[in-house]
N, CA and C atoms as a LAMMPS dump frame, in Angstrom:
ITEM: TIMESTEP
0
ITEM: NUMBER OF ATOMS
621
ITEM: BOX BOUNDS ff ff ff
-5.0000000000000000e+02 5.0000000000000000e+02
-5.0000000000000000e+02 5.0000000000000000e+02
-5.0000000000000000e+02 5.0000000000000000e+02
ITEM: ATOMS id mol type element x y z
1 1 1 N 413.613 -295.451 78.273
2 1 2 C 413.898 -294.312 77.398
3 1 3 C 415.386 -293.936 77.696
4 2 1 N 415.446 -293.558 79.181
5 2 2 C 416.841 -293.082 79.619
6 2 3 C 417.898 -294.141 79.27
7 3 1 N 417.476 -295.399 79.59
8 3 2 C 418.417 -296.409 79.282
9 3 3 C 418.953 -296.529 77.756
10 4 1 N 417.883 -296.159 76.684
11 4 2 C 418.418 -296.296 75.59
12 4 3 C 419.233 -295.199 75.065
13 5 1 N 418.898 -293.968 75.488
14 5 2 C 419.845 -292.891 75.554
15 5 3 C 421.23 -293.036 75.977
16 6 1 N 421.257 -293.682 77.233
17 6 2 C 422.758 -293.955 78.002
18 6 3 C 423.411 -295.038 76.827
19 7 1 N 422.808 -295.705 76.353
20 7 2 C 423.246 -296.957 75.682
21 7 3 C 424.113 -296.648 74.299
22 8 1 N 423.31 -294.995 73.757
23 8 2 C 423.812 -294.708 72.704
24 8 3 C 424.959 -293.643 72.642
25 9 1 N 425.299 -293.694 74.004
26 9 2 C 426.352 -292.631 74.283
27 9 3 C 427.688 -293.518 74.595
28 10 1 N 428.962 -292.8 74.305
29 10 2 C 430.136 -293.677 74.324
30 10 3 C 430.38 -293.977 76.072
31 11 1 N 430.871 -295.091 76.232
32 11 2 C 431.185 -295.713 77.333
33 11 3 C 431.93 -294.696 78.372
34 12 1 N 433.099 -294.115 77.851
35 12 2 C 433.887 -293.172 78.636
36 12 3 C 433.055 -292.113 79.166
37 13 1 N 432.083 -291.62 78.38
38 13 2 C 431.336 -290.478 78.472
39 13 3 C 430.384 -290.746 79.812
40 14 1 N 429.689 -291.905 79.738
41 14 2 C 428.885 -292.292 80.853
42 14 3 C 429.627 -292.5 82.073
43 15 1 N 430.669 -292.938 81.909
44 15 2 C 431.66 -293.325 83.018
45 15 3 C 432.139 -291.94 83.726
46 16 1 N 432.51 -291.076 82.898
47 16 2 C 432.852 -289.856 83.458
48 16 3 C 431.744 -289.135 84.167
49 17 1 N 430.374 -288.929 83.612
50 17 2 C 429.474 -288.474 84.188
51 17 3 C 428.923 -289.024 85.48
52 18 1 N 429.025 -290.52 85.772
53 18 2 C 428.939 -291.161 86.762
54 18 3 C 429.804 -291.026 88.131
55 19 1 N 431.321 -290.549 87.664
56 19 2 C 432.075 -290.707 88.543
57 19 3 C 432.085 -288.81 89.15
58 20 1 N 431.523 -288.116 87.999
59 20 2 C 431.514 -286.745 88.601
60 20 3 C 430.585 -286.512 89.548
61 21 1 N 429.158 -287.163 89.299
62 21 2 C 428.204 -287.201 90.26
63 21 3 C 428.607 -287.682 91.554
64 22 1 N 429.137 -288.751 91.428
65 22 2 C 429.548 -289.471 92.817
66 22 3 C 430.684 -288.291 93.569
67 23 1 N 431.617 -287.889 92.857
68 23 2 C 432.61 -287.052 93.709
69 23 3 C 431.666 -285.901 94.192
70 24 1 N 430.694 -285.321 93.447
71 24 2 C 429.846 -284.299 94.199
72 24 3 C 429.102 -284.54 95.237
73 25 1 N 428.658 -285.821 95.38
74 25 2 C 427.801 -286.443 96.517
75 25 3 C 428.968 -286.641 97.596
76 26 1 N 429.983 -287.2 97.365
77 26 2 C 430.897 -287.446 98.389
78 26 3 C 431.408 -285.98 98.944
79 27 1 N 431.778 -285.107 98.184
80 27 2 C 431.992 -283.673 98.456
81 27 3 C 431.161 -282.966 99.548
82 28 1 N 430.046 -283.143 98.814
83 28 2 C 428.888 -282.504 100.033
84 28 3 C 428.773 -283.03 100.973
85 29 1 N 428.857 -284.427 101.058
86 29 2 C 428.89 -285.16 102.424
87 29 3 C 430.249 -284.793 103.42
88 30 1 N 431.121 -284.597 102.696
89 30 2 C 432.349 -284.098 103.816
90 30 3 C 432.029 -282.854 104.246
91 31 1 N 431.257 -282.014 103.328
92 31 2 C 431.315 -280.453 103.635
93 31 3 C 430.231 -280.477 104.998
94 32 1 N 429.165 -281.317 104.942
95 32 2 C 428.273 -281.361 105.786
96 32 3 C 428.744 -282.059 107.109
97 33 1 N 429.293 -282.849 107.058
98 33 2 C 430.01 -283.358 108.336
99 33 3 C 431.1 -282.402 108.879
100 34 1 N 432.032 -281.671 108.163
101 34 2 C 432.796 -280.887 108.665
102 34 3 C 432.134 -279.543 109.432
103 35 1 N 430.898 -279.08 108.759
104 35 2 C 430.263 -278.179 109.262
105 35 3 C 429.635 -278.822 110.76
106 36 1 N 429.371 -279.868 111.037
107 36 2 C 428.583 -280.474 112.325
108 36 3 C 429.906 -280.462 113.098
109 37 1 N 431.139 -280.997 112.891
110 37 2 C 432.27 -281.157 113.669
111 37 3 C 433.109 -280.171 113.928
112 38 1 N 433.026 -279.07 113.018
113 38 2 C 433.687 -277.943 113.382
114 38 3 C 432.98 -276.885 112.938
115 39 1 N 432.162 -276.164 113.705
116 39 2 C 430.953 -275.219 113.44
117 39 3 C 431.705 -273.811 113.583
118 40 1 N 431.344 -272.845 112.597
119 40 2 C 432.002 -271.744 112.677
120 40 3 C 431.739 -270.757 113.932
121 41 1 N 432.792 -270.254 114.594
122 41 2 C 432.307 -269.553 115.771
123 41 3 C 431.89 -268.226 115.218
124 42 1 N 430.704 -267.774 115.611
125 42 2 C 430.02 -266.405 115.25
126 42 3 C 430.877 -265.3 116.133
127 43 1 N 431.164 -264.157 115.822
128 43 2 C 431.52 -263.251 116.86
129 43 3 C 430.478 -263.032 117.637
130 44 1 N 431.132 -262.859 118.988
131 44 2 C 430.143 -262.424 120.028
132 44 3 C 429.994 -261.122 120.146
133 45 1 N 429.001 -260.483 119.772
134 45 2 C 428.48 -259.085 119.77
135 45 3 C 428.735 -258.507 121.024
136 46 1 N 428.263 -259.041 121.925
137 46 2 C 428.425 -258.41 123.235
138 46 3 C 429.703 -258.364 123.766
139 47 1 N 430.89 -258.997 123.032
140 47 2 C 432.094 -258.831 123.739
141 47 3 C 432.845 -257.721 122.846
142 48 1 N 432.329 -257.5 121.518
143 48 2 C 432.788 -256.475 120.959
144 48 3 C 432.317 -255.046 121.217
145 49 1 N 430.803 -255.042 121.895
146 49 2 C 430.371 -254.048 122.084
147 49 3 C 430.901 -253.46 123.704
148 50 1 N 431.18 -254.5 124.399
149 50 2 C 431.905 -254.295 125.749
150 50 3 C 433.344 -253.832 125.606
151 51 1 N 433.952 -254.474 124.442
152 51 2 C 435.514 -253.864 124.424
153 51 3 C 435.363 -252.394 123.822
154 52 1 N 434.312 -251.876 122.94
155 52 2 C 434.124 -250.551 122.721
156 52 3 C 433.997 -249.664 123.75
157 53 1 N 433.204 -250.016 124.482
158 53 2 C 432.95 -249.266 125.747
159 53 3 C 433.904 -249 126.68
160 54 1 N 434.67 -250.17 127.042
161 54 2 C 435.792 -250.122 127.759
162 54 3 C 437.002 -249.265 127.135
163 55 1 N 436.995 -249.222 125.846
164 55 2 C 438.314 -248.69 125.164
165 55 3 C 437.838 -247.05 125.514
166 56 1 N 436.533 -246.798 125.138
167 56 2 C 436.059 -245.288 125.33
168 56 3 C 436.179 -244.858 126.932
169 57 1 N 435.808 -245.641 127.659
170 57 2 C 435.964 -245.407 128.977
171 57 3 C 437.484 -245.275 129.197
172 58 1 N 438.44 -245.787 128.978
173 58 2 C 439.716 -245.779 129.252
174 58 3 C 440.202 -244.307 128.494
175 59 1 N 440.119 -244.109 127.196
176 59 2 C 440.473 -242.7 126.521
177 59 3 C 439.984 -241.609 127.354
178 60 1 N 438.488 -241.529 127.495
179 60 2 C 437.824 -240.562 128.461
180 60 3 C 438.523 -240.287 129.784
181 61 1 N 438.734 -241.33 130.729
182 61 2 C 439.799 -241.068 131.798
183 61 3 C 441.228 -240.633 131.551
184 62 1 N 442.037 -241.044 130.46
185 62 2 C 443.086 -240.636 130.272
186 62 3 C 443.19 -239.249 129.692
187 63 1 N 442.24 -238.622 129.031
188 63 2 C 441.953 -237.444 128.734
189 63 3 C 441.72 -236.444 129.92
190 64 1 N 440.818 -237.114 130.93
191 64 2 C 440.644 -236.263 131.963
192 64 3 C 441.774 -236.063 132.938
193 65 1 N 442.544 -237.268 132.88
194 65 2 C 443.472 -237.297 133.692
195 65 3 C 445.052 -236.288 133.313
196 66 1 N 444.828 -236.185 132.248
197 66 2 C 445.901 -235.196 131.641
198 66 3 C 445.267 -233.595 131.292
199 67 1 N 443.958 -233.486 131.758
200 67 2 C 443.578 -232.113 131.94
201 67 3 C 443.154 -231.811 130.477
202 68 1 N 442.859 -232.265 129.586
203 68 2 C 442.686 -232.199 128.176
204 68 3 C 441.002 -231.943 127.868
205 69 1 N 440.595 -230.842 127.666
206 69 2 C 439.08 -230.526 127.181
207 69 3 C 438.613 -231.728 125.993
208 70 1 N 437.571 -231.94 126.17
209 70 2 C 437.119 -232.965 125.092
210 70 3 C 435.527 -233.063 124.763
211 71 1 N 435.065 -233.35 123.586
212 71 2 C 433.862 -233.455 123.06
213 71 3 C 433.649 -235.03 122.537
214 72 1 N 432.61 -235.697 123.031
215 72 2 C 432.423 -236.897 122.529
216 72 3 C 431.375 -237.048 121.237
217 73 1 N 431.939 -238.062 120.301
218 73 2 C 430.904 -238.176 119.186
219 73 3 C 430.612 -236.887 118.328
220 74 1 N 431.689 -236.187 118.026
221 74 2 C 431.727 -234.952 117.651
222 74 3 C 431.873 -235.061 115.939
223 75 1 N 431.391 -234.041 115.107
224 75 2 C 431.553 -234.064 113.82
225 75 3 C 432.48 -233.046 113.309
226 76 1 N 433.505 -233.946 112.504
227 76 2 C 434.58 -233.095 111.822
228 76 3 C 434.517 -233.488 110.629
229 77 1 N 434.33 -232.564 109.723
230 77 2 C 434.618 -232.602 108.088
231 77 3 C 433.541 -233.529 107.692
232 78 1 N 432.234 -233.484 108.334
233 78 2 C 431.39 -234.521 108.001
234 78 3 C 431.412 -235.929 108.609
235 79 1 N 432.516 -236.084 109.282
236 79 2 C 432.576 -237.515 109.967
237 79 3 C 432.622 -237.523 111.397
238 80 1 N 431.897 -238.487 111.861
239 80 2 C 431.733 -238.496 113.337
240 80 3 C 432.88 -239.053 113.993
241 81 1 N 433.485 -238.56 115.11
242 81 2 C 434.489 -239.171 115.526
243 81 3 C 434.273 -239.343 116.979
244 82 1 N 435.261 -240.474 117.542
245 82 2 C 434.885 -240.481 118.915
246 82 3 C 435.178 -239.628 119.87
247 83 1 N 436.247 -238.822 119.72
248 83 2 C 436.746 -237.806 120.676
249 83 3 C 437.092 -236.671 119.945
250 84 1 N 436.757 -235.452 120.295
251 84 2 C 437.385 -234.226 119.648
252 84 3 C 438.137 -233.31 120.744
253 85 1 N 439.114 -232.557 120.351
254 85 2 C 439.681 -231.948 121.362
255 85 3 C 439.644 -230.561 120.829
256 86 1 N 439.061 -229.645 121.262
257 86 2 C 438.631 -228.463 120.521
258 86 3 C 439.959 -227.506 120.529
259 87 1 N 440.776 -227.359 121.717
260 87 2 C 442.007 -226.315 121.971
261 87 3 C 443.014 -226.806 121.001
262 88 1 N 442.959 -228.181 120.725
263 88 2 C 444.093 -228.604 119.967
264 88 3 C 443.851 -228.836 118.4
265 89 1 N 442.352 -228.876 118.162
266 89 2 C 441.858 -229.269 116.697
267 89 3 C 442.603 -230.8 116.458
268 90 1 N 442.204 -231.616 117.456
269 90 2 C 442.847 -233.002 117.101
270 90 3 C 441.466 -233.908 117.387
271 91 1 N 441.162 -235.052 116.24
272 91 2 C 440.135 -235.741 116.241
273 91 3 C 440.536 -236.881 116.241
274 92 1 N 440.089 -237.632 117.47
275 92 2 C 440.382 -239.098 117.719
276 92 3 C 439.175 -240.356 117.328
277 93 1 N 439.685 -241 116.57
278 93 2 C 438.66 -241.979 115.807
279 93 3 C 439.031 -243.266 115.833
280 94 1 N 438.036 -244.253 115.603
281 94 2 C 438.529 -245.867 115.602
282 94 3 C 438.061 -246.179 114.22
283 95 1 N 437.636 -245.171 113.355
284 95 2 C 437.296 -245.634 112.019
285 95 3 C 438.308 -245.13 111.025
286 96 1 N 439.033 -245.959 110.324
287 96 2 C 440.091 -245.844 109.347
288 96 3 C 439.435 -244.773 108.147
289 97 1 N 438.162 -244.629 107.676
290 97 2 C 437.889 -244.065 106.767
291 97 3 C 437.745 -242.671 107.032
292 98 1 N 437.22 -242.538 108.283
293 98 2 C 437.067 -241.135 108.992
294 98 3 C 438.3 -240.527 109.152
295 99 1 N 439.3 -241.356 109.308
296 99 2 C 440.673 -240.832 109.586
297 99 3 C 441.383 -240.559 108.557
298 100 1 N 441.085 -241.035 107.186
299 100 2 C 442.093 -240.591 105.95
300 100 3 C 441.071 -239.687 105.533
301 101 1 N 439.906 -239.447 105.651
302 101 2 C 439.091 -237.955 105.055
303 101 3 C 439.377 -236.98 105.76
304 102 1 N 439.536 -236.889 107.124
305 102 2 C 440.025 -235.806 108.04
306 102 3 C 441.333 -235.392 107.507
307 103 1 N 442.558 -236.363 107.364
308 103 2 C 443.683 -236.096 106.887
309 103 3 C 444.045 -234.968 105.918
310 104 1 N 442.968 -234.69 104.883
311 104 2 C 442.795 -233.699 103.93
312 104 3 C 442.331 -232.279 104.478
313 105 1 N 442.011 -232.352 105.912
314 105 2 C 441.587 -231.212 106.512
315 105 3 C 442.701 -230.535 107.501
316 106 1 N 442.628 -229.299 107.853
317 106 2 C 443.462 -228.826 108.983
318 106 3 C 443.407 -229.574 110.181
319 107 1 N 442.266 -230.017 110.508
320 107 2 C 442.359 -231.097 111.726
321 107 3 C 443.248 -232.268 111.695
322 108 1 N 444.016 -232.316 112.988
323 108 2 C 445.155 -233.369 113.096
324 108 3 C 444.172 -234.741 113.514
325 109 1 N 444.282 -235.695 112.761
326 109 2 C 443.248 -236.955 113.126
327 109 3 C 444.406 -238.096 113.725
328 110 1 N 443.823 -239.023 114.937
329 110 2 C 444.485 -239.674 115.51
330 110 3 C 443.665 -241.2 115.325
331 111 1 N 444.407 -242.103 114.5
332 111 2 C 443.517 -243.407 114.674
333 111 3 C 443.708 -244.195 115.834
334 112 1 N 442.896 -244.857 116.203
335 112 2 C 443.073 -245.39 117.663
336 112 3 C 442.353 -247.132 117.317
337 113 1 N 443.353 -248.084 117.269
338 113 2 C 442.662 -249.274 117.34
339 113 3 C 442.01 -249.773 118.323
340 114 1 N 440.993 -250.421 118.087
341 114 2 C 439.888 -250.872 119.353
342 114 3 C 440.766 -251.502 120.427
343 115 1 N 441.977 -252.43 120.084
344 115 2 C 442.425 -253.048 121.285
345 115 3 C 443.639 -252.159 121.87
346 116 1 N 443.821 -251.046 121.462
347 116 2 C 444.865 -250.27 121.853
348 116 3 C 444.463 -249.907 123.531
349 117 1 N 445.413 -249.806 124.445
350 117 2 C 444.962 -249.462 125.789
351 117 3 C 444.959 -247.767 125.72
352 118 1 N 443.788 -247.307 126.426
353 118 2 C 443.543 -245.775 126.364
354 118 3 C 444.565 -245.199 126.795
355 119 1 N 445.717 -245.679 127.81
356 119 2 C 446.689 -244.971 128.414
357 119 3 C 447.932 -244.678 127.313
358 120 1 N 447.908 -245.482 126.497
359 120 2 C 448.86 -245.269 124.975
360 120 3 C 448.553 -244.315 124.356
361 121 1 N 447.296 -243.35 124.449
362 121 2 C 446.861 -242.689 123.541
363 121 3 C 447.876 -241.537 123.576
364 122 1 N 448.602 -241.109 124.46
365 122 2 C 449.601 -239.881 124.664
366 122 3 C 450.622 -240.368 123.673
367 123 1 N 450.945 -241.328 123.221
368 123 2 C 452.196 -241.553 122.401
369 123 3 C 451.826 -241.107 120.879
370 124 1 N 450.551 -241.028 120.402
371 124 2 C 449.862 -240.647 119.346
372 124 3 C 449.644 -239.143 119.278
373 125 1 N 449.309 -238.635 120.097
374 125 2 C 448.791 -237.239 120.207
375 125 3 C 449.919 -236.201 119.952
376 126 1 N 449.434 -235.347 119.151
377 126 2 C 450.782 -234.274 118.392
378 126 3 C 451.19 -233.139 119.124
379 127 1 N 451.164 -233.488 120.478
380 127 2 C 451.519 -232.792 121.703
381 127 3 C 451.973 -232.993 122.762
382 128 1 N 452.614 -232.368 123.406
383 128 2 C 453.298 -233.038 124.688
384 128 3 C 452.328 -233.238 125.84
385 129 1 N 452.279 -234.561 126.349
386 129 2 C 451.498 -234.828 127.367
387 129 3 C 451.68 -235.235 128.872
388 130 1 N 451.623 -234.89 129.884
389 130 2 C 452.23 -235.045 131.189
390 130 3 C 451.991 -236.437 131.278
391 131 1 N 452.857 -236.879 132.308
392 131 2 C 453.053 -238.495 132.69
393 131 3 C 451.911 -238.646 133.488
394 132 1 N 451.123 -239.869 133.157
395 132 2 C 450.019 -240.181 133.964
396 132 3 C 450.285 -241.214 135.09
397 133 1 N 450.32 -240.947 136.008
398 133 2 C 450.467 -242.31 137.285
399 133 3 C 449.254 -242.944 137.654
400 134 1 N 449.355 -244.27 137.33
401 134 2 C 448.162 -244.89 137.931
402 134 3 C 448.545 -246.241 138.627
403 135 1 N 447.433 -246.48 139.284
404 135 2 C 447.897 -247.702 140.248
405 135 3 C 448.073 -249.017 139.665
406 136 1 N 447.493 -249.171 138.438
407 136 2 C 447.612 -250.457 137.683
408 136 3 C 447.014 -250.41 136.587
409 137 1 N 447.551 -250.756 135.519
410 137 2 C 447.1 -250.549 133.974
411 137 3 C 446.926 -252.064 133.791
412 138 1 N 446.281 -252.259 132.269
413 138 2 C 445.881 -253.821 132.246
414 138 3 C 447.201 -254.436 131.816
415 139 1 N 448.172 -253.627 131.305
416 139 2 C 449.562 -254.433 131.215
417 139 3 C 450.121 -255.015 132.362
418 140 1 N 449.921 -254.083 133.477
419 140 2 C 450.541 -254.423 135.056
420 140 3 C 449.583 -255.656 135.394
421 141 1 N 448.478 -255.614 135.065
422 141 2 C 447.56 -256.553 135.63
423 141 3 C 448.006 -258.011 134.965
424 142 1 N 448.201 -258.031 134.048
425 142 2 C 448.583 -259.16 133.165
426 142 3 C 449.771 -259.96 133.606
427 143 1 N 450.564 -259.286 134.35
428 143 2 C 451.628 -259.828 135.198
429 143 3 C 451.808 -259.666 136.602
430 144 1 N 450.426 -259.283 137.029
431 144 2 C 450.485 -258.966 138.57
432 144 3 C 451.491 -258.337 139.286
433 145 1 N 452.294 -257.4 138.665
434 145 2 C 453.064 -256.317 139.115
435 145 3 C 452.806 -255.074 138.967
436 146 1 N 451.93 -254.411 139.857
437 146 2 C 451.679 -253.008 139.845
438 146 3 C 452.903 -251.941 139.489
439 147 1 N 453.967 -252.092 140.005
440 147 2 C 454.96 -251.22 139.994
441 147 3 C 455.68 -251.385 138.522
442 148 1 N 455.373 -252.256 137.806
443 148 2 C 456.065 -252.921 136.683
444 148 3 C 455.787 -251.484 135.334
445 149 1 N 456.794 -251.178 134.649
446 149 2 C 456.759 -250.468 133.52
447 149 3 C 455.623 -251.011 132.493
448 150 1 N 454.515 -250.389 132.022
449 150 2 C 453.5 -251.05 131.014
450 150 3 C 454.228 -251.354 129.806
451 151 1 N 455.332 -250.642 129.406
452 151 2 C 456.138 -251.187 128.152
453 151 3 C 456.989 -252.685 128.646
454 152 1 N 457.482 -252.52 129.742
455 152 2 C 458.4 -253.988 130.064
456 152 3 C 457.351 -254.865 130.31
457 153 1 N 455.871 -254.486 130.777
458 153 2 C 455.11 -255.619 131.133
459 153 3 C 454.518 -256.11 129.724
460 154 1 N 454.433 -255.296 128.704
461 154 2 C 453.888 -255.819 127.416
462 154 3 C 455.01 -256.739 126.84
463 155 1 N 456.14 -256.503 126.948
464 155 2 C 457.188 -257.313 126.401
465 155 3 C 457.184 -258.672 127.111
466 156 1 N 456.913 -258.562 128.258
467 156 2 C 457.122 -259.833 129.179
468 156 3 C 455.687 -260.862 129.044
469 157 1 N 454.567 -260.062 128.566
470 157 2 C 453.595 -260.758 128.397
471 157 3 C 453.666 -261.717 126.879
472 158 1 N 454.535 -261.103 126.172
473 158 2 C 455.024 -261.783 124.769
474 158 3 C 456.08 -262.766 124.757
475 159 1 N 456.636 -262.782 126.102
476 159 2 C 457.864 -263.576 126.533
477 159 3 C 459.152 -262.968 125.863
478 160 1 N 458.963 -261.943 125.902
479 160 2 C 460.482 -261.282 124.876
480 160 3 C 460.93 -260.056 126.079
481 161 1 N 462.373 -259.76 125.915
482 161 2 C 462.91 -258.8 126.562
483 161 3 C 462.671 -257.585 126.223
484 162 1 N 462.617 -256.474 126.961
485 162 2 C 462.208 -255.412 126.358
486 162 3 C 463.279 -254.635 125.453
487 163 1 N 462.526 -253.866 124.474
488 163 2 C 463.252 -253.563 123.455
489 163 3 C 463.379 -254.603 122.298
490 164 1 N 462.662 -255.662 122.312
491 164 2 C 462.953 -256.341 121.384
492 164 3 C 462.608 -255.767 119.955
493 165 1 N 463.064 -256.388 118.913
494 165 2 C 462.733 -255.852 117.436
495 165 3 C 461.211 -255.911 116.947
496 166 1 N 460.751 -255.243 116.152
497 166 2 C 459.429 -255.34 115.639
498 166 3 C 458.974 -256.673 115.103
499 167 1 N 459.771 -257.319 114.391
500 167 2 C 459.885 -258.653 113.68
501 167 3 C 459.698 -259.745 114.912
502 168 1 N 460.533 -259.604 116.066
503 168 2 C 460.472 -260.442 117.051
504 168 3 C 459.137 -260.454 117.837
505 169 1 N 458.446 -259.058 117.792
506 169 2 C 457.201 -258.854 118.696
507 169 3 C 456.179 -259.578 117.798
508 170 1 N 456.29 -259.445 116.432
509 170 2 C 455.073 -259.956 115.83
510 170 3 C 455.104 -261.542 115.684
511 171 1 N 456.157 -262.266 115.451
512 171 2 C 456.348 -263.561 115.518
513 171 3 C 455.914 -263.988 117.098
514 172 1 N 456.308 -263.423 117.945
515 172 2 C 455.882 -263.979 119.393
516 172 3 C 454.495 -263.465 119.617
517 173 1 N 453.549 -262.48 118.956
518 173 2 C 452.597 -262.474 119.232
519 173 3 C 451.531 -263.723 118.378
520 174 1 N 452.216 -263.925 117.122
521 174 2 C 451.641 -265.022 116.324
522 174 3 C 451.418 -266.191 117.244
523 175 1 N 452.853 -266.587 117.656
524 175 2 C 452.937 -267.87 118.45
525 175 3 C 451.985 -267.681 119.761
526 176 1 N 451.854 -266.464 120.471
527 176 2 C 451.132 -266.352 121.761
528 176 3 C 449.583 -266.609 121.438
529 177 1 N 449.281 -266.124 120.34
530 177 2 C 447.517 -266.127 119.874
531 177 3 C 447.286 -267.651 119.616
532 178 1 N 448.171 -268.434 119.169
533 178 2 C 447.599 -269.77 118.839
534 178 3 C 447.443 -270.496 120.32
535 179 1 N 448.196 -269.886 121.274
536 179 2 C 447.694 -270.702 122.533
537 179 3 C 446.597 -270.027 123.287
538 180 1 N 446.417 -268.86 123.176
539 180 2 C 445.334 -268.231 124.114
540 180 3 C 443.93 -267.892 123.176
541 181 1 N 444.049 -267.989 121.98
542 181 2 C 442.558 -267.559 121.202
543 181 3 C 441.507 -268.332 121.63
544 182 1 N 440.332 -267.825 121.845
545 182 2 C 439.03 -268.496 122.189
546 182 3 C 438.623 -269.636 121.164
547 183 1 N 439.218 -269.542 119.979
548 183 2 C 438.628 -270.635 119.11
549 183 3 C 439.668 -271.583 119.226
550 184 1 N 440.811 -271.554 119.93
551 184 2 C 441.504 -272.806 120.436
552 184 3 C 441.291 -272.998 121.769
553 185 1 N 440.121 -272.853 122.173
554 185 2 C 439.92 -272.984 123.599
555 185 3 C 440.679 -272.147 124.798
556 186 1 N 441.364 -271.031 124.143
557 186 2 C 441.756 -270.112 125.213
558 186 3 C 440.992 -269.136 125.944
559 187 1 N 441.43 -268.413 126.944
560 187 2 C 440.48 -267.919 127.689
561 187 3 C 440.408 -266.103 127.024
562 188 1 N 439.207 -265.687 127.051
563 188 2 C 438.936 -264.205 126.129
564 188 3 C 439.669 -263.133 126.951
565 189 1 N 439.725 -263.38 128.14
566 189 2 C 440.442 -262.096 128.948
567 189 3 C 442.145 -262.261 128.616
568 190 1 N 442.491 -263.323 128.523
569 190 2 C 444.133 -263.711 128.313
570 190 3 C 444.302 -263.268 126.934
571 191 1 N 443.193 -263.527 126.067
572 191 2 C 443.661 -263.262 124.476
573 191 3 C 443.271 -261.718 124.351
574 192 1 N 442.667 -261.052 125.459
575 192 2 C 442.679 -259.49 125.04
576 192 3 C 443.804 -258.977 125.643
577 193 1 N 444.503 -259.556 126.811
578 193 2 C 445.736 -258.832 127.226
579 193 3 C 446.805 -259.153 126.474
580 194 1 N 446.969 -260.106 125.79
581 194 2 C 447.876 -260.284 124.893
582 194 3 C 447.849 -259.492 123.479
583 195 1 N 446.572 -259.064 123.192
584 195 2 C 446.634 -258.238 121.859
585 195 3 C 446.781 -256.917 122.485
586 196 1 N 446.68 -256.439 123.737
587 196 2 C 446.997 -255.25 124.235
588 196 3 C 448.604 -255.018 124.338
589 197 1 N 449.051 -256.386 124.884
590 197 2 C 450.574 -256.131 124.922
591 197 3 C 451.059 -256.081 123.656
592 198 1 N 450.554 -256.578 122.727
593 198 2 C 451.311 -256.441 121.463
594 198 3 C 451.188 -254.905 120.873
595 199 1 N 450.127 -254.463 120.959
596 199 2 C 449.917 -252.944 120.676
597 199 3 C 450.959 -252.332 121.313
598 200 1 N 451.084 -252.468 122.463
599 200 2 C 452.207 -251.514 123.384
600 200 3 C 453.561 -252.253 122.827
601 201 1 N 453.972 -253.225 122.959
602 201 2 C 455.233 -253.797 122.676
603 201 3 C 455.39 -253.093 121.211
604 202 1 N 454.704 -253.4 120.139
605 202 2 C 454.936 -252.643 118.866
606 202 3 C 455.162 -251.465 118.835
607 203 1 N 454.47 -250.462 119.595
608 203 2 C 455.112 -249.152 119.635
609 203 3 C 456.326 -248.72 119.976
610 204 1 N 457.017 -249.787 120.972
611 204 2 C 458.076 -249.459 121.541
612 204 3 C 459.376 -250.606 121.005
613 205 1 N 459.1 -251.242 120.171
614 205 2 C 459.923 -252.098 119.532
615 205 3 C 461.126 -251.568 118.826
616 206 1 N 462.343 -251.958 119.03
617 206 2 C 463.556 -251.512 118.39
618 206 3 C 463.606 -251.795 117.048
619 207 1 N 464.064 -250.877 116.141
620 207 2 C 464.069 -250.847 114.748
621 207 3 C 465.168 -251.388 114.195
C-alpha cells in the first residue's frame, strides 16, 4: 500500500522527504552526542547561598565598623530589603526590582551586586563614611599584600595599572574570566576574586 502511494508521487518529492528525515536523524544524533560530551554545568546552589551569606556578613561588619545602626530584612514601601539604616532612611538591597520601586519613595535606595565586596559599600552610601582600617580585605588577599590599597590591588588582579579606563577594565575582565572561570577548568575562589576585583576597579576607573 505504502509502496503504491510512494510510486504515485514525483521522484523529487520522495527524495526531498527522505533527505529531510535523514537530516533530522543526523541532527538528533549530533545533539545527543554533544549533550554527553559537553554536559551543561548546573549552578551550584551551595556556592550561591554561601556567597550571599558571606556578602551579608561583610556588609554587616562594615556597618558595624562605621558605627551605623541598621536593621536586617526590613520592609520599605512593601519591599523587603537586606539592610535598612533608620537614622539615614537608607535601604540597601540586592534586588533590582525592589531598588527601582523604592526609588519612587523618600527613602534612598542602594543597590548592591552580590559580587561587590562589603567594604566598598561606603562609596555608594549618600553620606560621608569614616575610613575603615582592616588588616586584610579580599582584594589584598588576592595579591598577598596586606598593606596594598584595595583599589590598587583590584587593578593588579586584572593586570592593569591603577586608574585604567573603564573600557580597559572591562576588556581585561573578559580576558581574565576566560582563564579562571570554573566552566573552563578554573578555580572557584580565583573566579570570585576576579569578579570582586572587577567591581572595585570599575568603581575607580578613569573616565
